[in-house]
C-alpha positions in Angstrom: -12.2 90.5 -78.6 -15.1 93.2 -80.5 -15.3 96.0 -77.7 -13.5 94.2 -75.2 -11.8 97.8 -74.7 -15.8 98.5 -73.0 -15.0 95.8 -70.2 -11.7 98.3 -68.9 -13.3 101.2 -69.4 -16.5 100.1 -66.9 -14.1 99.0 -64.6 -12.1 102.1 -64.2 -15.6 103.7 -63.7 -16.8 101.6 -61.1 -13.2 101.8 -59.4 -13.6 105.9 -60.0 -16.9 105.6 -58.3 -18.8 107.7 -61.4 -21.0 104.6 -63.0 -24.2 106.3 -64.0 -27.3 104.0 -64.0 -30.9 104.7 -65.6 -33.5 104.8 -62.5 -37.0 104.8 -64.1 -39.9 106.8 -62.2 -43.5 105.6 -61.7 -45.8 108.2 -62.8 -46.7 108.6 -59.0 -44.3 109.2 -56.5 -43.9 110.4 -52.6 -40.5 111.7 -53.5 -40.1 115.3 -53.3 -38.5 116.6 -56.3 -35.7 119.0 -56.5 -33.8 117.0 -59.0 -36.0 117.9 -62.9 -35.6 121.5 -64.3 -39.4 121.8 -64.5 -38.5 125.3 -62.8 -41.9 126.6 -62.7 -43.9 123.3 -61.9 -45.8 123.3 -65.4 -44.8 120.2 -66.8 -47.9 118.4 -64.4 -50.2 121.6 -65.2 -53.3 121.0 -66.6 -53.1 123.1 -69.2 -50.1 122.2 -70.7 -50.7 118.2 -70.4 -54.4 119.4 -72.0 -52.2 121.6 -74.8 -50.0 118.4 -75.5 -53.2 116.2 -75.5 -55.2 118.5 -78.1 -52.2 119.2 -80.2 -51.9 115.0 -80.5 -55.3 114.9 -81.3 -55.3 117.5 -83.7 -51.7 117.0 -85.6 -51.2 112.9 -84.1 -48.3 111.3 -82.7 -45.4 112.2 -84.1 -44.3 115.0 -87.1 -44.0 112.5 -89.9 -40.6 114.3 -90.9 -37.9 116.8 -90.8 -39.1 120.6 -90.6 -38.4 121.2 -94.2 -40.5 118.2 -95.7 -43.9 117.4 -93.4 -42.4 118.2 -90.0 -44.0 121.7 -89.9 -47.3 121.9 -88.8 -49.3 125.3 -88.2 -48.7 124.5 -84.3 -44.6 124.8 -84.8 -45.1 128.7 -86.6 -46.9 129.6 -84.1 -45.1 128.6 -81.3 -42.3 130.2 -82.9 -44.1 133.2 -83.1 -45.1 133.9 -79.9 -41.9 132.5 -78.8 -39.8 135.2 -80.4 -41.8 138.0 -79.4 -41.9 136.6 -75.6 -38.0 137.1 -75.7 -37.4 140.1 -77.5 -36.5 138.3 -80.8 -37.3 139.3 -84.1 -37.4 135.2 -85.2 -37.3 131.6 -83.8 -36.7 128.4 -84.7 -38.3 124.9 -83.4 -35.8 121.8 -83.1 -36.5 118.6 -81.6 -34.2 119.4 -78.6 -32.0 122.0 -76.7 -28.9 120.0 -77.7 -30.3 120.1 -81.2 -30.7 123.8 -81.3 -27.1 124.5 -79.7 -25.3 122.4 -82.2 -27.3 124.1 -85.1 -26.4 126.9 -83.5 -22.8 126.9 -83.3 -21.9 124.8 -86.4 -23.7 126.9 -88.6 -22.2 130.5 -87.7 -19.0 128.6 -87.6 -17.6 128.2 -91.0 -14.2 127.4 -92.3 -11.7 130.5 -91.1 -13.9 131.4 -88.0 -12.9 131.8 -84.6 -15.4 130.4 -81.2 -14.4 131.3 -78.3 -16.0 129.0 -75.7 -16.3 129.8 -72.3 -14.5 127.0 -70.0 -18.1 126.4 -68.1 -20.2 125.7 -71.1 -22.6 123.3 -70.9 -21.8 120.2 -73.4 -24.1 120.5 -75.9 -21.9 123.8 -76.6 -18.7 122.0 -76.0 -19.7 119.6 -78.8 -21.0 122.5 -81.3 -17.5 123.4 -80.9 -15.7 119.9 -81.8 -18.1 119.9 -84.9 -18.0 123.5 -86.4 -15.6 123.9 -89.0 -14.3 127.2 -87.3 -10.8 127.3 -84.9 -12.1 126.5 -81.1 -9.9 128.7 -78.3 -11.7 127.8 -75.0 -11.1 130.8 -72.3 -11.6 131.0 -68.3 -15.0 131.2 -67.0 -17.3 134.7 -67.0 -14.0 136.7 -68.1 -14.6 139.2 -70.7 -11.2 140.0 -71.1 -10.3 136.5 -71.9 -12.9 136.8 -74.7 -11.3 140.5 -76.2 -8.2 138.6 -75.8 -8.7 135.7 -77.2 -10.5 137.4 -80.7 -7.6 140.1 -80.5 -6.0 140.1 -83.8 -8.5 137.4 -85.7 -9.4 137.8 -88.8 -12.8 136.5 -90.1 -16.3 135.2 -88.8 -15.8 135.1 -85.4 -18.6 134.2 -82.5 -18.1 134.2 -78.6 -20.3 131.3 -76.8 -21.8 131.1 -73.3 -24.2 129.9 -71.2 -26.4 132.6 -69.7 -26.6 130.8 -66.8 -24.0 127.6 -66.2 -25.6 124.7 -65.4 -23.8 123.3 -62.5 -23.2 125.9 -60.3 -26.0 128.7 -61.3 -23.7 131.2 -61.6 -24.6 133.9 -64.7 -22.5 134.9 -67.3 -22.0 138.4 -67.3 -23.9 139.0 -70.2 -23.5 143.4 -71.2 -19.4 142.7 -70.7 -19.4 140.2 -73.2 -21.8 141.4 -75.7 -19.1 144.9 -75.7 -16.0 142.2 -76.0 -18.0 140.8 -79.2 -19.0 144.3 -80.6 -15.3 145.1 -80.5 -14.1 143.2 -82.5 -17.2 143.0 -84.6 -18.0 138.9 -83.3 -21.4 137.3 -82.8 -22.2 136.3 -79.7 -24.4 132.6 -79.2 -25.8 132.4 -75.6 -27.4 129.1 -74.5 -30.4 130.3 -72.2 -31.4 127.2 -71.1 -31.5 127.9 -67.5 -32.5 131.4 -67.7 -35.9 131.6 -70.1 -39.3 131.2 -67.2 -36.5 132.4 -64.7 -34.6 136.0 -65.0 -35.8 138.7 -67.1 -39.2 140.4 -67.0 -41.9 137.5 -66.3 -39.1 135.2 -66.8 -38.3 136.3 -70.6 -34.4 135.4 -69.7 -31.0 136.5 -69.4 -30.6 138.4 -72.3 -33.9 140.6 -72.4 -33.1 141.2 -68.7 -29.9 142.1 -69.7 -30.6 144.4 -72.3 -29.4 142.7 -75.7 -32.5 140.6 -76.7 -33.0 141.8 -79.7 -30.1 142.5 -81.0 -28.6 141.7 -84.5 -25.1 140.5 -83.2 -26.7 138.5 -80.3 -28.1 134.8 -81.0 -30.2 132.7 -78.2 -30.5 129.2 -77.9 -33.7 127.8 -74.7 -34.8 124.9 -74.5 -38.7 124.1 -73.9 -38.0 121.2 -70.9 -37.4 123.5 -68.1 -39.6 126.5 -67.4 -41.9 125.5 -70.3 -42.1 121.8 -68.7 -42.4 120.1 -72.2 -39.3 119.1 -74.9 -37.5 120.7 -78.0 -35.5 123.3 -78.2 -35.1 126.9 -79.7 -32.9 129.1 -81.7 -34.1 132.9 -81.5 -32.5 135.8 -83.1 -32.5 138.2 -86.5 -34.4 136.5 -89.3 -31.2 136.5 -91.3 -29.6 134.2 -88.7 -33.0 132.0 -88.9 -33.2 131.7 -92.5 -29.4 130.5 -92.6 -30.0 127.9 -90.1 -32.8 126.5 -92.0 -30.8 126.4 -95.3 -27.1 125.2 -93.3 -28.3 123.4 -90.0 -27.5 119.7 -90.0 -29.6 119.2 -86.7 -32.2 120.9 -88.5 -32.6 119.9 -91.9 -31.4 116.0 -91.6 -34.1 115.7 -88.0 -37.8 114.7 -87.2 -39.7 117.8 -86.5 -40.3 117.8 -82.8 -43.8 116.0 -81.7 -47.0 118.0 -82.2 -47.3 116.8 -78.5 -44.3 118.8 -77.2 -45.5 122.0 -79.3 -48.7 122.2 -78.4 -47.4 121.8 -74.1 -44.6 124.4 -74.6 -47.3 126.8 -76.5 -49.4 125.8 -73.6 -46.5 126.7 -70.6 -46.1 130.1 -72.8 -49.2 131.6 -72.6 -49.3 130.4 -69.0 -46.1 132.1 -68.3 -47.7 135.1 -70.1 -50.9 135.3 -67.7 -49.2 134.6 -64.2 -45.2 135.8 -64.6 -44.8 135.9 -60.9 -44.2 132.5 -61.2 -40.7 133.7 -62.3 -40.0 136.0 -59.3 -41.4 132.5 -56.9 -38.6 130.6 -58.5 -35.5 133.0 -58.1 -37.1 133.7 -54.5 -37.2 129.6 -53.5 -33.5 129.5 -55.0 -33.0 132.4 -52.4 -34.3 130.5 -49.6 -33.2 127.1 -50.5 -29.2 129.2 -50.6 -29.9 130.8 -47.3 -31.3 127.9 -45.6 -28.2 125.3 -46.7 -25.4 127.6 -45.7 -27.6 128.5 -42.3 -27.0 124.8 -42.0 -23.6 124.5 -42.1 -23.5 123.4 -45.4 -21.2 124.9 -48.8 -23.7 126.4 -51.1 -23.6 128.4 -54.3 -25.2 131.5 -54.1 -27.7 131.2 -56.7 -27.9 133.5 -59.8 -31.3 131.5 -61.3 -32.8 128.5 -60.0 -29.9 126.1 -60.0 -28.4 125.7 -56.4 -25.3 123.6 -55.5 -24.0 122.2 -52.5 -20.5 121.2 -52.9 -19.7 116.9 -52.0 -15.9 115.8 -50.7 -15.4 113.2 -53.5 -17.7 111.3 -55.8 -18.4 108.5 -53.8 -19.5 110.7 -51.4 -21.7 112.9 -53.7 -23.5 109.5 -55.1 -24.0 108.5 -51.5 -25.3 111.5 -49.8 -28.0 111.1 -52.6 -28.7 108.0 -52.4 -29.2 108.7 -48.9 -31.4 111.7 -49.8 -33.8 109.4 -52.1 -34.2 106.8 -48.9 -34.9 110.0 -47.1 -38.1 110.9 -49.3 -35.8 113.4 -51.6 -35.3 113.7 -55.3 -31.7 115.6 -56.0 -29.5 115.9 -58.5 -26.2 114.3 -57.9 -23.0 115.6 -60.8 -19.1 114.7 -60.6 -17.2 114.4 -63.4 -16.6 114.3 -66.3 -19.9 116.3 -66.0 -18.5 118.9 -64.7 -15.4 121.2 -65.4 -13.2 121.6 -62.0 -13.7 117.8 -60.8 -15.8 119.1 -58.0 -19.2 116.8 -57.0 -22.2 118.5 -56.0 -25.4 117.9 -55.2 -27.3 119.8 -58.0 -31.1 121.5 -56.2 -33.8 122.5 -58.4 -35.5 126.0 -57.3 -39.0 125.0 -58.2 -41.7 127.8 -58.2 -44.3 125.4 -56.6 -42.7 124.5 -53.5 -44.3 125.5 -50.1 -41.9 126.8 -47.3 -42.7 123.8 -45.3 -41.2 121.5 -48.5 -38.4 123.7 -48.7 -37.5 123.3 -44.7 -37.6 120.0 -45.3 -35.6 119.7 -48.1 -32.6 121.5 -46.0 -33.3 119.2 -43.1 -32.9 116.6 -45.1 -29.9 117.3 -47.1 -28.2 118.0 -43.4 -29.3 114.9 -41.6 -27.4 112.7 -44.7 -24.3 114.6 -45.1 -21.1 112.6 -45.4 
């Protein structure tokens, strides 16, 4: 029977406690949100929503075509210019999602005969970029510059190392200066996914590469999302102008995809300008993460020390992680639940977002609920 194998896979998922379901959320909810990626609390900010509405009124509901046909508006180029300047890069290119930006950066910069060195903890979008790239991929130990050196040693031809700046599972940071040094010793490029660094790390939230002093370097390319700290939707690649020009001509997720909707571009631009004006939001997000971690560990929970705004709490098993998250929700707290195959080490977790707009009372409430519902 056609697709009969799907039933077998579904049964295995149920047995392993790995079934995923969609849960539509209402516009208004009483749940305390520690599950989203709205790090700076900007998704519903009046300036951001008005930026989206104004762009939709001006440019319409959609981009109307790919970026190379009709999908590039003046708004897109304005966003690219300001995003590049804010993060310290020569140029930027906006995509319909962060996922598309990562696919573009990896595939377009890894031609035949090249080597891609990928951190074992990388996000699925970077992993898929490696799978689609024409070069060979070697996966190396997590956060290990010496492993990158060893992989690059002896390779002749183009090469790039690929890594998250802040890893989405535990919120730990990559050793960026050491990675950049390892790449330069072998003439390799460095492609970094700063989805969880932009808006939280660096001066005023300019990102992890800016904090590490490598933003704008000619051998560094960075991808970001517009859907986390900037509260909108979309992604971008930042780097040297010649690299961005290459992506315009070679990145399939740019050439063949409809451009980012003007409303999303308008929202991101409004959020970026708000962050420029209120740089303290970035420091507040990191402060909330540290406070969450301190309170959780004081309560006897196994929480990983955050390097940015992601705080994870270990769970005994996938089934117990799901039940723990459900019990939190029943108690009025929304938390993320990460379990295999989303986690590379097979350890299930609750994943908490340290939002800049959380109050001390809300942090205390969240910790209390998590402690009271622990398996």
